[in-house]
N, C-alpha and C positions, 0 to 999 in steps of 0.2 A: 683776221685770224693770224696768230703768231706763226712764224716759220718754224718748221721742224728741221733742226740742223742736220741730224744724222739718223739713219735707220740701218740696222744690221739685220740681214735676212740670211738664215742658214738654208743650205740646200738650194741656193739661188740659181743654179745653172740649169735646172729642169723642173718640170711639174709645177706644184703649188708655189714653191719658192720663186721660180722664174716669173710666174704669173703675178704673184704678189709684188715683185719688183717692178714689173711692167705697169701695173695699175697705180702703184704709189708714185711712179715717175710722171704720171699724168697730172699730178697735183703740183702747181707752181710753188706751193708752200714748202715742199720737200727740197732741201738744198743738197743732200748727199745720200746715196744709198750704197751701203757696203755689202757686196756679194760675198758671203762666207761659203767657200766651196772646198772640197777635198782635192780636186784635180785641177791643176793650173790651166791646162789646155782647154778643158770644158768651160772653165770660168772665163777665159779670154774669149771664147766663141760666144758665150752667153752675153758678155759685156758688149761685144760688137753688135750682136743682134738687138740687144736692148737699146743701144744708142741709135741704131738705124731705125728701129720701130717707133721710138719715142722722140727722136730728134734732140735728145738731151745728153750731155756728157757729164753726168753727175755720179757715175758708177765707179766705185773703187772695189778692189778685190783683196780679200784676206784669205789665206789658205788655212782651213780649219776642218778637223774631223771631230764632230761633236761626240762621237763614241769613244774618243781618246782624251782622257783628262790632260795628258801631257800636251797634246796638240792644242787644246783649248787654252791652257796656261800660256803657251808660246804665243798664240794669237792675241790674247788679252795683253800680254806684255808689250806688244807692238803698238797698242793704242796709246801708250804713254810717250811714244816717240813722236817728234814733230814731223817726221816724214810721212807722206801719205802713200808712199810706195810700199805696200805691205806684203807683196808676194815676191 
């Protein structure tokens, strides 16, 4: 199976988004999971928890509120940046 380079999950700090990130991280073919969250502190806690529970450090954070078109545009613009520090 070919590796999946990146997956972006919205609402990844809780509920279905968090569980989706946790389960995808179980697959060794996933190289990176981007946690798209509205709140930086909740995103940081979710990343720490996911890293602890999965044993993988493949999680990046991007701040995004999908209910705000401006927030989505700003987040998407960061994807063209070579930096992986998106928050």
